[in-house]
N, C-alpha and C positions, 0 to 999 in steps of 0.2 A: 248545563252539561258541557264539559270541556270539549272543544273541537280538536281536530287533528293536530294543528300547530301547537296547542298547549300540551298535548301528550308528547310531541317531539321535544319540547322544552324539558319535560319531566325525564325523558330518556337521556338527554344531554346532561342534566343535573345529576344523574345517578350512574353514569358510565363508569365512575370510579369504583363501583362495586362489581363490575364484570371481572371475572377471573378470581373473585374472592370466595372463600368458603363461608357458609352460613354457620356461625358459631352457636347461635341460639335462635329459636323461632317460637313465637307465641301469637295469641290473638283469638278472637271469638268466631273466626271463620269455621265453616263446617268441613273444609278440606282436611286431608290427612297431613298434619303438620310434621309427623315423624319422617315423611318422605323427603322433606326439605332439610331437616337437621343434618349438619355435617356435609351437605352437598356443595359443590362449587358451581357458581353461576358461569355458564359458558358464554352467554351473550344476552344483551338487553335489546329488544326490538320493539317496534310499534307497527300496528296496522290500523290506520284511521284512529279511532277513539280507544283502541285496545293497547294496553301496556303489557309487554310480554317479557317475563323473566325466564330465560331458557336454561334448562339443566340438560344433563346427558340424554335422558330418555323421556322427559316430560317437560311441559312448560306451564308456569303459573300465569294465567290470564287475568288481568285486573281491568275492570271497567268502572270508572268513577261515577257513572250514572248522573243524576241531576245535582246531587249535593256532596259527592265524594271529595275528600281532601287527602293530602299527604304531608308528612313532615320528614325532613332529612336531618339527621343528627340532633333531633329534638322530638319531644312528644307532647300531645295534648293531654288534658286531665282525664279524658274519657279513654276507655279501653280500646286499643286499635283492633280493626278487623284482622290485620296481619302486621306483625312486627318481625323484621329481620335484623339481626345484629351481626356485624362483621368486625374484623380486626381494626379496620379504619373508619368505623362509624356505624350508623344504623338507619333503617328505612321503615317508616310506619305509614300505614294506610287506614283510612277511616270511612265509614258509610259508603262502601263500594261493593261491587260484585266480584267474587273471586272463584275461579274455576281451574281445574287441572285439565290440560290437553295432553293426551298420551302420544308418545312417539315423536317423530320428526315434525317440527313446527311447520315445515314447508308443505306438509300434507293437509294442513288445516286452513291455509290462507293462499289466496291468489294475490300476489304482490302487485300485479298489474292494475288492480282496482284502487290502489292507494294513491291519491293525487299528489302525495309528497314523497313517494318512493321512487328510487332511480328506475324501477321497472314499470312505472306508470305508463299505460297504453291508451292514448286518446282514441285510437281507432276502435279498440275494444269497447270503450264507453259509448261511442257512436252506434256501434252495432247493437248494444244492449238497449239504447234509447229507441232504436227502430222497432224493437219487439214490444214496446209499450206505447203505441201511438195515441191511445185514448187517456193516458194518464196526464194529470196536470204537471207542468214543469216544476212547480214548487215541491211536489212530492218526489219527482224523479231525481232532482238534484240532491235530495236528502237520502236517497237509496244508497245504503252503505255498500251494497254489492255492485254498485256502478261508480259511485264517487265516495269511496271510503275516506273518512276524515272531514268531509264537508258537513258543517252544522248550520244552524239557522242564521247566524250572523253572515257567514260566507254566502249562503243562499240569497239573502236579501241584497247584499252588496253586489254580487255577480249579476243578478237579474236587473238591478238598476243600471249597472255599467253597460249591460248589453241591450238595455231599453226593451225588455220583455216583461209583459204582465205575468205575475206568478200563476194566474189561473189559465194561462194558455195551454192548449193541448199539445203535447210533445210532437205528435205526428203532423200538426198543422204549422209548426214553426219552420221558416225557411232553413234550408240546409246550412247556409253560411252563418246564420244566427246560432244554430245548434252547435256548429264547430266553434264559434266564438264563446259560447257558454262553457263548453268542455275545456277549452284552453284557459279561460278565466278562472275556472274552479281551481286549477293548479296554480296559476299565477298569483291569484289573490291569497291562496293559502300560504305561499312563501312570503308574501308581503305582510300578512297577518303575523307570521312568525317573527319577522324583523321588527315590526312595530311593537309587538307584545314584549319582546326583549328590551326595548327602549322605554317601556311603560307609557306608550303613547297610542295604543290601539284605538281607543274611543275617539280621539280627535280626528282620525282619518275616516270615520264612518260617514257615508253620504246618504244612506237610506235607513239603516237599522236604528230603530227608536226615534228617528227624526220626524219632524212635523211639517216641514216645508221642503218642496223640491227645489234644489239649487238651480236646476236647468230652467224650470218654468215659473218659479216663484209662486207656486200653487200649493194648497194643502195636500199632504200625503194622505192616502187611505191606510188605516190600520185595520187589519182583518185577519182572522184565523182561517187560513185557506187549505184546500185540499183535504184528503182523507186523514192526513196526519194532524190537521188542525193546529199547525204551528203559526206563530205570529208572522204576518207579512206586512211590510211597509213599502208602499209603491205609489207611483204617480200615474193616474189614468190618462194624462195628457201625453206624456212622452214614452211610457212603457206600453207598447202595442199588445193588444189582446188578440191572440190567434185561436179561433175555435171553428 
C-alpha cells in the first residue's frame, strides 16, 4: 500500500493536469463518469494515502489500496478503473478504490491530521493519543485520523529511531517519547519523500525488513503486532516495552 509520501509524488507528477478540462473519461469504475466529462480540474490535493481530484462541486477520491497502480501518458493492457484524457496528456488508474465526495473538499478532511500537510498539528496528534491510552503504539501510529499518511514502513522506522517497542501501550510511554514519535512521523515522511525521489529509499531502512539491529548487533524480532496485525521489525534490547 503506497504511503503518504508516494501519493505526494503522484500529486507532483500530475499537477500539469490542474486547470485542464477532461476531454474524455472512461473506465470500469462504478462512479458516474458523465459528471466528470467536460469538467475542469480545479486542484489536485492529497490527504495521507488519498489522491484527490477536485472539481467545482465534487471531488474524485482515489485510494490505491494494496496493489493499485497508475500510468501518466501511457496505458497498461488491462482496462483502467478510471481514465482521464486531457489536451496535454492522460491519467490512468488501475486496481484502486474510486469514490465521489460531494461539495467542498474541506468539509471532508481535517488537514491538520496529515503529517505532510502545511497545516499538520502535532499538538492535535498528542491530544488524540491521550484518548487511547490502552492502544498499542504500533496501531496508534497507523491510525489515519491521527497520523494521516503514515504507513507500515514509516511506523517501523520511527519506532526504531525512538527506541520504542511496537507493543508498548500508548498511555504508558513517557511524554517526551510520545512527542518524539509525533515529530519523527512527520520528519521521516519528508525524508521518505526525498529518498524515494532519488530511488534510494530502501538503502536508508534501519528496521523495516531488516534482520539485525545496527545498534545492538542482535537479531530483530519479526512479528505481526497489534489489532491491525501489520508486520513489525524491532529489537527487544534497545526498543523499550512500556506496559
